[in-house]
N, C-alpha and C positions, 0 to 999 in steps of 0.2 A: 671624230666630232669636230666641226668647224665652229669656231667661237669668235664672235665680234668683241671688240675692245676699243677703248679710247687710252691713249697714253697721255697722262697729264702730270703737272707738277706744281708744287707750291714753294717757291723760292729754291727750286733745284731738288727739293725732296720729292721724288718721282714715283708715280703710281700707275698700275694698270687697272682701270676701272671697268667693271662688268655689270651689264644690265641683267639683274635676276628678277626684274619685274615682269617682263614680256617673254622670258624664257626661264625654265627651270634648271638650276645649275646646282650640282652637288660634286665639286671637284676634290679629288684626293690630294693629300699632302705632296704626293709626287708630281702631280699635274700643277699644283701651286708653285713648287720650286722650279718646275720647267718654265712657267710664264715669267717667273722673276729672275732667271738666269740671264746674265747680260751677254753671254756668249752663244747659248743654244736657243734662248727664248726671246721674249720682247725685252726684259730687263726692267727692274724697278726696285725700290726699296719695300714697297708694300702693294698688296693687292686689295683693292676695295670692291666689295659686292654690295650693289644696291638691290634691296628686296622690299616687298610688300610689308606694311606694318603689320604687327600682330596684336595691337591694341587700339581701341577707339581713340579718336582725337589726335592721332599721330599720322604723318604723311608717309614716312618711309622707315625701313630698318636699314641700319648700317653696320657691315661686318668687315673686319680688317684682318688681314693675314700677312704676316711678315714673309719676306722672301725665302726664309727657311721652311715655310709651310705651316708655322704655328699661328693660331688665331690669338689675337690680343685685343684689349678692351677699348682702346681709345687712340685717335690720331687727329691732331689738330690741323695740320696742313692738309690731311686727307679730307677732313670735314669741309673745308673751302673748296675743294676740288668736287666734293660730293654734290654741293648745291649747284655749281656751275654745270656739272654733268647732267643733273635731272633737268635743268633749263634747256640746255642744248639738245637733249634727247627728246624733248617735248613731253617729258613725264609729268611736268607741273608748270603752271604759270605764276605760282606764288613767289613773291620776292622773299618771304621769310617762311621757312618750313619747320616743323617739329620732326625730330629724327630720334628712333630709339637706338641705343647702342647697348653692348653688354653690361655697361655700368650706369645706364639711366639715359634720360633725355638730353639732348642738345638742340640749340636753336640757331641755325645758320641763317644769315640774311644777306642777299644779294644787294650791294650798295649802287647808287646811281653812277658812281665813277668806275664801277667795275670790280672794285675790291669787294671782299666778303667779310662780314663781322660774324663771329661765332660766339654765342653765349656758351662758355666752356663748363659752366657749372661751379659749384662751390668747392674749393680746395679743402682737402682733409689731410690732417697732421698726425692723428693718433697712430701709434705704431702698428696696431692691429688692422688699421684701415689701409695701410700702404701695400702689402704687409712688411714689417720690419721688426726684427727680434730685439726688443728693448723694453726695459721696465718702465721707463718714464717718458712722458711727452715733453720734450724740451725743444727749443729752437734750433740748437746745434748738437749734434751727436759726433761722438769721436769714433772714427772707423780706421781700424788697422788694415792697411793696404801695403803689400811687400814689406818694406822696412820703414814705412812712415805710418804716422797717425794723422788722418785727415779730419778737418772740421767739415762736417756734412750736414746739410738740412735735408730732411725727407718730407716729400709732399706726394700726395695722390691727386692727380688730375683726371681721375678715372683709370689712370695706369701709374705705376710707381716711378718716382724719380728721386735721385740722389744728387744734390747740387752743392758744389764747392766753389769758394771764391778763389780766383788765381790772379797773379800779377799780370799775366799776359796770356791770352789765348793762343797766340802764335807759338809760344814756348811750352805751353801746357803739355803734360805727358798723356794726351788723350789716347793715343795708340797703345801705350804701356799700361796705364792704369784703368782705362776704360773697360777692357775685357775682365779684369780683376774685380772691379766694382760691380759690373753687370752680374757676375756669378758669385758674388760674396755670399757666404753662408748665412749672413744675418738678413738677406732678402730671400725668403723662400720661393717667390715667383719671379726671381731675377729682378733687375732694375735697369732704367735708363740713367746714364751717368752724365751730368751736366757740369761743364767748365765755364764758370762766369767771371768776366772781367768788368769791374765798375768803371764806367767813363765819367759819369757824373750822376746826380740823383735822378736823372730822368733818361739815362742812356747806359746800356751795357753791351758788350760783346759776348757772344755765346757759341760754344761748340758742345755737340751732344753726341755721345757714343750710345747708340740706340740698342735696346734689348732685341736680339734676333736679327739685326740688320747692319751692326757696325756703325762707324761715324757716318752721318748724313749731312748733306748740304744745309739743311735746316730741320728743325724739330718744333712743331706748334705747341705741343703739350710741354715740351721741354722749355719753351720760351716763357710760357705761362707759369710753369713750376719755378723757374729761375727768378722771374719778378716777384712772385709771391714770397719766395724765401728771402729775397733782398729786402722787401718791405718789412717782413717780420723781424729781420735783423737790424732794422733801423737804417739801412744803407741806400734805400731808394724811396722815391715818392711817385705815386701814380699820376699821369700815365708814363709809361716807359717805352722807349724805342729800343728794341732788341735787334742788333746787327749780327746776321748769321753769315756764313760763307756764301749763302745763296741770295741775300737781300735782307731787307728790314721788315719787321713785324711791329705793330703797335699793341701793347698790352696795358690793360686798365683794370685795377682791382681796388675797391674801396674798403677792403679788410673785412674781418669778421665773417658773418655768414652771406656775404654778398657774392655773386658770381664773377668769375674772371671774363672779361671781353677781349677777343683777339681780332684784329683786323689786318688783312693782307691780301695779296694776290692770289689767283688761281688761274692756270693757263692749260688750254689743251694743245698739245704738241701735234699729234696726228691720231687718226683712227685706222682700224685695220682689222684683219681677220687672220686667225691662226688655226692651224689643225693640231688637235691633241689626240 
């Protein structure tokens, strides 16, 4: 099977994007892993599949697969690439679209300056909504990792996040603690581990060890989760500039039951065709 694709990235968080609207695609986990392999395939953090919507009043369906072949609920940087892809492929001429994901609707909008703003929905904090094994809904949970007890905030942005504040993202033990947090027994569906450095009340630096992908250059939902956690802890005020290794995102959240808004770039690197 010959498969057309676009290679895209949002701040270095890179994707293979597939058109499942004009062609029927049912890829196996092995084929997804092959696409994501940086030595034998195209190489990416996630594979994004654009499909026809399954409900009225919605423009598209959005599916996300990690490079290990597993399907996940949400991807913020991918959502920005999604809206640019459907425009470049002529699948829509709407600047703002409604997209269904595994965890509900998102609304990406292509801005006049080329950036993309995504309504990422309302953050959730109840342990059962993460999911996270805990008796109480508190702003900071204590998490035992290796020989340390970490102060961690748990947030769902449609996918699970555990965010901790660190003195410096450069010296943070992302490679050591990230895998341990990702697979911690208190997260039944695993978790994305965020390491956040507070710069000032409107700026942070962030590294994220992503579930099923390892550390990435940027993580859109991780940026949203970090800002939400910082605002809840009284450390940040909206809006917040989030500096990742791949560049900057702007995140705004008014608190409570208001949605999180994420703005940043989305870039097409190249298009191609691969035989599976």
